[in-house]
Every structure is written in structure tokens, then in C-alpha cells.
C-alpha positions as CSV (number, residue, x, y, z in Angstrom):
1,X,65.3,198.5,132.7
2,X,67.2,200.7,135.2
3,X,64.1,200.7,137.5
4,X,63.9,196.9,137.3
5,X,67.6,196.5,138.2
6,X,67.3,199.0,141.0
7,X,64.3,197.2,142.4
8,X,66.1,193.9,142.1
9,X,69.2,195.3,144.0
10,X,66.9,196.8,146.7
11,X,65.1,193.4,147.2
12,X,68.4,191.6,147.4
13,X,69.7,194.1,149.9
14,X,66.6,193.8,152.1
15,X,66.6,190.0,151.9
16,X,70.3,189.9,152.9
17,X,69.6,192.2,155.8
18,X,66.7,190.1,157.0
19,X,68.4,186.8,156.8
20,X,72.1,187.6,156.8
21,X,74.5,188.3,159.6
22,X,72.5,191.2,161.0
23,X,71.0,189.1,163.8
24,X,74.4,187.4,164.5
25,X,77.1,188.9,166.7
26,X,80.7,188.0,166.4
27,X,82.8,187.2,169.5
28,X,86.5,187.7,168.9
29,X,89.1,186.5,171.3
30,X,92.3,188.3,170.3
31,X,94.4,186.8,173.1
32,X,93.8,183.2,171.9
33,X,93.1,184.0,168.2
34,X,89.7,182.7,167.5
35,X,86.2,183.9,166.6
36,X,82.6,182.6,166.7
37,X,79.3,184.1,165.7
38,X,76.0,183.5,167.6
39,X,72.5,184.7,167.0
40,X,71.5,187.4,169.5
41,X,67.9,186.5,169.0
42,X,68.7,183.1,170.6
43,X,71.8,183.6,172.9
44,X,73.1,186.2,175.2
45,X,76.5,186.4,176.8
46,X,76.3,185.1,180.4
47,X,79.9,185.8,181.4
48,X,83.5,186.1,180.3
49,X,85.7,183.4,181.7
50,X,88.1,184.6,184.5
51,X,91.2,183.7,182.5
52,X,89.9,185.6,179.4
53,X,90.0,182.4,177.4
54,X,86.3,182.5,176.3
55,X,82.7,183.1,177.2
56,X,79.6,181.3,178.3
57,X,76.2,182.1,176.8
58,X,72.7,181.2,177.7
59,X,69.6,181.1,175.5
60,X,67.2,183.9,176.0
61,X,64.7,181.4,177.5
62,X,67.4,179.7,179.6
63,X,66.9,176.3,178.1
64,X,70.2,176.0,176.2
65,X,73.8,177.0,177.0
66,X,76.9,177.5,174.9
67,X,80.6,177.7,175.9
68,X,83.5,178.7,173.8
69,X,87.0,178.6,175.1
70,X,90.7,178.1,174.4
71,X,93.2,176.3,176.6
72,X,96.9,175.5,176.1
73,X,97.6,171.8,175.6
74,X,99.9,171.7,178.7
75,X,99.7,167.9,179.0
76,X,100.4,167.4,175.3
77,X,97.3,165.2,174.8
78,X,96.3,164.1,171.3
79,X,93.0,164.8,169.6
80,X,92.3,161.1,169.7
81,X,92.7,161.1,173.5
82,X,90.4,164.1,173.8
83,X,87.8,162.5,171.5
84,X,87.9,159.2,173.4
85,X,87.7,161.0,176.7
86,X,84.3,162.4,175.7
87,X,82.8,159.1,174.9
88,X,80.0,157.8,177.2
89,X,78.0,154.5,177.1
90,X,75.0,156.7,178.1
91,X,75.0,158.3,174.6
92,X,71.9,157.3,172.6
93,X,73.6,158.2,169.3
94,X,76.4,160.2,168.0
95,X,77.4,161.9,164.8
96,X,81.1,162.2,164.5
97,X,83.2,164.2,162.0
98,X,86.9,163.9,162.2
99,X,89.5,166.0,160.5
100,X,93.2,166.1,160.8
101,X,93.3,168.8,163.5
102,X,89.7,168.8,164.7
103,X,86.6,166.7,165.5
104,X,82.9,167.2,166.1
105,X,80.6,165.1,168.2
106,X,76.9,165.4,168.6
107,X,74.5,163.1,170.5
108,X,72.0,162.7,173.2
109,X,72.8,162.0,176.8
110,X,70.2,162.0,179.6
111,X,67.6,163.8,177.4
112,X,70.1,166.6,176.5
113,X,71.5,167.1,173.0
114,X,75.1,168.0,173.1
115,X,77.4,169.3,170.4
116,X,81.2,169.6,170.8
117,X,83.7,170.9,168.2
118,X,87.3,170.8,169.3
119,X,90.3,172.0,167.3
120,X,94.0,171.8,168.0
121,X,96.3,174.5,166.5
122,X,99.6,175.8,167.7
123,X,99.5,173.8,170.9
124,X,96.1,175.2,171.9
125,X,92.7,173.5,172.1
126,X,89.8,175.5,170.9
127,X,86.4,174.2,172.1
128,X,82.8,175.0,171.3
129,X,80.1,173.2,173.4
130,X,76.4,173.6,173.1
131,X,73.7,171.8,175.1
132,X,69.9,171.9,174.9
133,X,66.9,169.8,175.7
134,X,66.1,167.1,173.1
135,X,62.6,168.4,172.9
136,X,63.9,171.7,171.5
137,X,66.0,170.1,168.8
138,X,64.0,171.6,165.9
139,X,64.6,175.1,167.3
140,X,68.3,174.8,168.1
141,X,69.8,172.3,165.5
142,X,69.8,174.8,162.7
143,X,71.4,177.5,164.9
144,X,74.1,175.0,166.1
145,X,75.0,174.3,162.5
146,X,75.5,178.0,161.7
147,X,77.4,178.6,164.9
148,X,79.7,175.6,164.2
149,X,80.5,176.9,160.7
150,X,81.5,180.3,162.1
151,X,83.8,178.9,164.8
152,X,87.3,179.5,163.4
153,X,90.8,180.0,164.6
154,X,92.0,183.3,163.2
155,X,95.7,183.3,164.1
156,X,98.4,182.3,166.5
157,X,97.5,183.0,170.1
158,X,99.3,185.8,172.0
159,X,102.2,184.5,174.2
């Protein structure tokens, strides 16, 4: 029985390692208080933004890009205004999720799939944007879903 339990624990550990967070890297922005995980097998960091508010990433085959950033809401705009400002009559379709302090938009514009998640907390907008060719949707859509779930505000930004 002990051998069976030991083998079961070992199989579980191997499967978690193979499909768990091992291939994901966490970007933490302490200055603005947010974090996001991205798969290193798909994306690489291209550059840190000059104001240290975030990063841009490119896919390893240069067909997709990802941006994550924070910016103070200096103009005191509302989430509704931000959401409406992203609308375009060129969008073929959109999937919209709205929460009290966040929204998500996904659609196709000019053959490119775009995904935007925007959150407002403590007077700061936290934004995740990902774009990729529509033809690569089966490759990137599951990755975008995992990245989106990992994008969280961890605390109050530093003053």
C-alpha cells in the first residue's frame, strides 16, 4: 500500500510539474502593485517601459504581442468612458465582461484578435493587452485565458 501511495504522489508531482506553473514566469511590478504570469514557451520580455509602469512582450515567433501597464487616472475618467473609448465599428465581434471595477473586451479588428482587460483600483488603471493574428487563435486563445486569470492587483501602488 505504501508503494502505491508513494507512486501516486510521485505521478501527481510529475504531472503538476509538467503542466503547472513551471513554464510560466511571474512579472511583479512592486511600484504599482500588480502581477501577471506569462508562459515563457510562448512570450519573452521585449522591454521595460521607461516609466517602470509595465512591460511589453513578444511571442517567440514574433506573431503576437502583449503589454501590461499601470497608469494613474490623472483625468479622473470612468471605466465606462474607457470602455466606450475602445469601441470601434470595425470590430467583427466582441465578447464583453463587465465587473464593478474592471472590464474585458475581446474581438477581431482588421484580421487581428485583440484582448483587453482593464481594472481601476486606488485611482490607477491596470491594463493587459494582447494581440495576435486571427489565424493563430487556436494557439493563443488558451494562453490568453490563463494570462488573464493571473493578472491581479496585489496592493496599493507606491506614492
